[in-house]
Each structure stands twice: as structure tokens, then as C-alpha cells.
LOZA-720521 format. One record per residue: x, y, z of N, C-alpha, C, O, CB in turn; residue in one letter. Coordinates in nm, 2 decimals, decimal comma. Glycine has a CB too. Example, Ala and Ser with C-alpha at 12.3 -4.5 7.8 and 13.67 -1.06 7.14 Angstrom:
BEGIN
   n.east   n.north     n.up   ca.east   ca.north    ca.up   c.east   c.north     c.up   o.east   o.north     o.up   cb.east   cb.north    cb.up   type
     1,32     -0,57     0,78      1,23      -0,45     0,78     1,32     -0,33     0,78     1,42     -0,33     0,85      1,13      -0,45     0,90      a
     1,28     -0,22     0,71      1,37      -0,11     0,71     1,29      0,00     0,79     1,34      0,11     0,80      1,41      -0,06     0,57      s
//
This chain:
BEGIN
   n.east   n.north     n.up   ca.east   ca.north    ca.up   c.east   c.north     c.up   o.east   o.north     o.up   cb.east   cb.north    cb.up   type
     7,45     12,18     7,03      7,53      12,28     7,10     7,54     12,25     7,25     7,64     12,26     7,31      7,48      12,42     7,07      m
     7,42     12,21     7,30      7,42      12,19     7,45     7,50     12,06     7,48     7,56     12,05     7,58      7,27      12,17     7,49      i
     7,49     11,96     7,39      7,57      11,84     7,41     7,72     11,87     7,41     7,79     11,81     7,49      7,53      11,73     7,30      e
     7,76     11,95     7,32      7,90      11,99     7,31     7,95     12,06     7,44     8,05     12,02     7,50      7,93      12,08     7,19      i
     7,87     12,15     7,49      7,90      12,22     7,62     7,90     12,12     7,74     7,98     12,12     7,83      7,80      12,33     7,65      l
     7,80     12,03     7,73      7,79      11,93     7,84     7,92     11,84     7,84     7,97     11,81     7,94      7,67      11,84     7,83      y
     7,96     11,79     7,72      8,08      11,70     7,71     8,20     11,78     7,75     8,29     11,72     7,81      8,09      11,65     7,57      k
     8,21     11,91     7,71      8,33      11,99     7,75     8,34     12,01     7,90     8,44     11,99     7,96      8,33      12,12     7,68      f
     8,22     12,03     7,96      8,22      12,05     8,11     8,26     11,92     8,18     8,33     11,92     8,28      8,08      12,10     8,16      a
     8,21     11,81     8,12      8,24      11,68     8,18     8,39     11,64     8,16     8,45     11,59     8,26      8,15      11,57     8,11      n
     8,44     11,68     8,05      8,58      11,65     8,02     8,67     11,74     8,12     8,77     11,69     8,17      8,62      11,68     7,88      l
     8,63     11,86     8,14      8,71      11,95     8,23     8,70     11,90     8,37     8,80     11,90     8,44      8,65      12,10     8,22      s
     8,58     11,86     8,42      8,56      11,81     8,55     8,64     11,68     8,57     8,70     11,66     8,68      8,42      11,78     8,58      a
     8,65     11,59     8,47      8,72      11,47     8,48     8,87     11,50     8,49     8,94     11,44     8,57      8,70      11,38     8,36      s
     8,92     11,60     8,42      9,06      11,64     8,42     9,10     11,69     8,56     9,20     11,66     8,62      9,09      11,75     8,32      f
     9,01     11,78     8,62      9,04      11,84     8,75     9,03     11,73     8,85     9,12     11,73     8,95      8,93      11,94     8,78      i
     8,94     11,63     8,84      8,94      11,52     8,94     9,06     11,43     8,93     9,11     11,39     9,04      8,81      11,44     8,91      n
     9,11     11,41     8,81      9,23      11,33     8,80     9,35     11,39     8,86     9,43     11,33     8,92      9,26      11,29     8,65      k
     9,36     11,53     8,85      9,47      11,60     8,91     9,45     11,59     9,06     9,55     11,57     9,13      9,48      11,74     8,86      i
     9,33     11,62     9,11      9,31      11,62     9,25     9,33     11,48     9,32     9,38     11,48     9,43      9,16      11,66     9,28      f
     9,30     11,38     9,25      9,31      11,24     9,30     9,44     11,18     9,27     9,46     11,06     9,31      9,20      11,16     9,25      e
     9,54     11,25     9,21      9,67      11,19     9,18     9,74     11,17     9,31     9,74     11,25     9,40      9,75      11,29     9,09      f
     9,79     11,05     9,33      9,85      11,01     9,46    10,00     11,00     9,45    10,06     10,96     9,35      9,80      10,87     9,50      e
    10,07     11,05     9,56     10,21      11,04     9,57    10,24     10,96     9,69    10,16     10,95     9,79     10,28      11,18     9,58      i
    10,36     10,89     9,69     10,39      10,81     9,81    10,45     10,89     9,92    10,55     10,96     9,90     10,49      10,70     9,77      e
    10,38     10,90    10,03     10,42      10,98    10,14    10,53     10,91    10,23    10,63     10,97    10,26     10,30      11,02    10,23      f
    10,50     10,79    10,26     10,60      10,71    10,33    10,58     10,57    10,27    10,51     10,55    10,18     10,58      10,71    10,48      s
    10,66     10,47    10,33     10,65      10,34    10,27    10,51     10,28    10,27    10,46     10,25    10,38     10,75      10,24    10,35      n
    10,46     10,26    10,15     10,32      10,20    10,14    10,21     10,30    10,17    10,09     10,25    10,15     10,32      10,09    10,22      g
    10,23     10,42    10,21     10,12      10,51    10,24    10,12     10,62    10,12    10,22     10,69    10,09     10,14      10,58    10,37      q
    10,00     10,63    10,06      9,98      10,72     9,95     9,89     10,83    10,00     9,80     10,81    10,07      9,93      10,65     9,83      f
     9,92     10,96     9,95      9,84      11,07     9,98     9,80     11,14     9,85     9,88     11,15     9,76      9,92      11,17    10,07      v
     9,67     11,18     9,85      9,62      11,24     9,73     9,68     11,39     9,72     9,69     11,45     9,83      9,47      11,25     9,73      q
     9,73     11,43     9,61      9,79      11,56     9,59     9,69     11,67     9,62     9,74     11,78     9,67      9,85      11,57     9,45      i
     9,57     11,65     9,60      9,47      11,76     9,62     9,45     11,78     9,77     9,42     11,89     9,81      9,33      11,72     9,56      g
     9,47     11,68     9,85      9,46      11,69    10,00     9,58     11,76    10,06     9,58     11,80    10,17      9,44      11,56    10,07      k
     9,68     11,78     9,98      9,80      11,85    10,03     9,80     11,99     9,97     9,83     12,09    10,05      9,93      11,78     9,98      v
     9,77     12,01     9,85      9,77      12,14     9,78     9,66     12,23     9,83     9,69     12,35     9,85      9,77      12,12     9,63      v
     9,54     12,19     9,84      9,43      12,27     9,88     9,45     12,34    10,02     9,43     12,46    10,03      9,30      12,19     9,88      c
     9,49     12,27    10,12      9,51      12,33    10,25     9,63     12,43    10,24     9,62     12,54    10,31      9,54      12,23    10,36      p
     9,73     12,40    10,16      9,84      12,49    10,15     9,80     12,62    10,08     9,83     12,73    10,13      9,95      12,43    10,07      f
     9,72     12,61     9,98      9,67      12,73     9,91     9,58     12,82    10,00     9,59     12,94    10,01      9,59      12,69     9,78      v
     9,49     12,75    10,08      9,40      12,82    10,17     9,49     12,89    10,28     9,46     13,01    10,31      9,30      12,72    10,24      v
     9,59     12,83    10,33      9,68      12,89    10,43     9,75     13,01    10,37     9,76     13,11    10,44      9,78      12,79    10,48      f
     9,80     13,00    10,25      9,87      13,11    10,19     9,78     13,23    10,17     9,81     13,35    10,19      9,94      13,07    10,06      v
     9,66     13,20    10,12      9,56      13,31    10,10     9,52     13,38    10,23     9,51     13,50    10,24      9,44      13,26    10,02      v
     9,49     13,30    10,33      9,46      13,35    10,46     9,57     13,44    10,52     9,55     13,54    10,58      9,42      13,24    10,56      c
     9,69     13,39    10,51      9,81      13,46    10,55     9,82     13,60    10,48     9,85     13,70    10,54      9,94      13,38    10,54      l
     9,80     13,59    10,35      9,81      13,71    10,27     9,70     13,81    10,31     9,73     13,93    10,32      9,80      13,68    10,12      y
     9,58     13,77    10,32      9,47      13,86    10,36     9,49     13,92    10,50     9,46     14,03    10,52      9,34      13,78    10,35      l
     9,55     13,84    10,59      9,57      13,89    10,73     9,68     13,99    10,73     9,67     14,10    10,79      9,61      13,77    10,82      t
     9,79     13,96    10,66      9,90      14,06    10,65     9,86     14,19    10,58     9,90     14,30    10,61     10,02      14,00    10,58      l
     9,78     14,17    10,48      9,73      14,29    10,40     9,63     14,37    10,49     9,64     14,50    10,49      9,65      14,25    10,28      d
     9,55     14,31    10,57      9,46      14,38    10,66     9,53     14,45    10,77     9,49     14,56    10,82      9,36      14,28    10,72      a
     9,64     14,40    10,82      9,73      14,46    10,92     9,81     14,57    10,86     9,87     14,65    10,94      9,81      14,36    10,99      l
     9,82     14,58    10,73      9,90      14,69    10,67    10,05     14,66    10,65    10,13     14,74    10,62      9,89      14,81    10,75      g
    10,08     14,53    10,68     10,22      14,49    10,66    10,26     14,48    10,52    10,37     14,51    10,48     10,24      14,36    10,73      i
    10,17     14,45    10,43     10,19      14,44    10,29    10,15     14,56    10,22    10,07     14,56    10,13     10,12      14,31    10,23      l
    10,20     14,68    10,27     10,16      14,80    10,21    10,23     14,82    10,07    10,35     14,81    10,06     10,21      14,92    10,30      d
    10,15     14,84     9,97     10,20      14,84     9,83    10,25     14,98     9,80    10,33     15,00     9,70     10,09      14,81     9,73      k
    10,22     15,08     9,87     10,27      15,22     9,84    10,39     15,25     9,93    10,38     15,23    10,06     10,16      15,32     9,87      e
    10,50     15,29     9,87     10,61      15,32     9,95    10,66     15,46     9,91    10,76     15,51     9,97     10,73      15,22     9,93      e
//
């Protein structure tokens, strides 16, 4: 049972790493890992959401 869980965790980590390390061509001959583009974008959006929510701009009650 522990081996099955270990192999499942290893398989999941491998899948996440392959997605993170997937490369797209940014410019001629320059490749950028997709994880290095998506992670900062997600952090920026979450910080923006939390800031606007704290200021009361995203008031859910109308």
C-alpha cells in the first residue's frame, strides 16, 4: 500500500514537473519555461485581488 502511494506521488510530481518545464519559443532561438511565465502571473493576479478586496473595491454586497 505504501509503495502504491509512493509511486502515485512520484507520478504526480513528474507530471507537474513536465508541465512546469514545458518550453515555448519566446523569440528566435530563445526558449522560456512555461512555469516561469505562469507562476508570476498567478501571484500577481492573487496579490491584485487581495489588495482590491482589502480596499473594499471588490465589494460583493450591493
